[in-house]
N, C-alpha and C positions, 0 to 999 in steps of 0.2 A: 504494500500500500504506500503510495506516494503522497496522497492528500487526505487529510482528516479534517472535516468540517462538522461541528456539532453546535447547533444553535436551536435550543428548544427549552429554555429555562431549566436546563439540567442542573441538578443539585448534587452535592457530595464533594469528594476530593479527587485530585488527579493521582492515580496510583503510581508508585515507583516503577512499575512495569512498563510505563510509557516509554522508557528508555530502550526497550527492546524493539521498538518499531524503527529499525535502522534505515529503512528506505524512505522515510518521510522527508519530503521537501517543504511541505506546508502543513502547519498545525494551527487551525483556527477554531478555538473553543471560546471565542468572545461572546458577550451578550448572553450569559447564563447566570446561574447562582452558585457557582463553584466556590468552595471555601478551602481553608487550610493553607499550606505553603506550596510554593512551586517546587516540585521535586528536583533534587540534585541530579537525578538520572536524565533530566532533560538535556544535560550536557553531552549525553551519549548519542544524540541525534545529529551526527556529523554532517549529514547532507541537508540539514534544515536551512531554508532560505527565508521563510516567512513564519514568524512566531507571533500569533495574535491571541492575547489573553485578556484583553480589555473588558471592562464592564462585568466584573465578577466581584467576589468578596475575598480575594486572596490576601493573606497577611504574611507577616514575617519579612525576611530580606530576599533580595534577588540573589539566587544561588551563584556562587563563584564559578560553578561549572559551566555557566553560560559562555564563559570565555572560550570554551572548546568548540563553539559553533562558528567556525571560521568562514562559512559561506553565508552567514546571516546578513540579509539585506534589509528586512523590515522587522522591527521589534515594537510591538504595541502592548504596553502594560498599564495603560491609563485606567482611571476609575476603579481602583482596587483599594486595599488598605496596606500597601507595601510600605515598609520602613527601612531605615538604615541608609547606606550609601550605595551608589551605583558602581558596579565593578569596573574599575578604570581600564582593564585590559580589553573590554569590549570595543573601545574606540579604535582599536587596531583592525577591526573588521570592516568589510565594504558596506557599512550601513548606509542606506538611502533614506530611510525613515526611522525615527526614534520618537515614541510618544510615551512619556512617563507621567503625564499630567494627572492631577487629582489623586495623589498618593501622599504619604507622609515621609517622603525621601529627604535626605539631608546631604550636605556636601556640594561639590561642584562636578560638572561634567565638562571635561576638556574639549 
């Protein structure tokens, strides 16, 4: 599977097993009611180009493992309850779009 789109007011958490979907290039689970933290295993999705997790209820920090997503072009994490700082290593990626608005993040983005 290369594309995973789920938009239907889904509730619950993202399982760590999401990291086993090694062929994913697009993960769009925005506009749901997902809670919990973003799993560290998301960093195992080495082919991921689009990561869209906006408009959920995710909390905690953005996992450092996101730095492993070297092909990432679009990262949308807006409208959640994320806190902490943004992993600085992500700016080395070919990001075209980055949306972190409406969270409780601190620090700077280079």
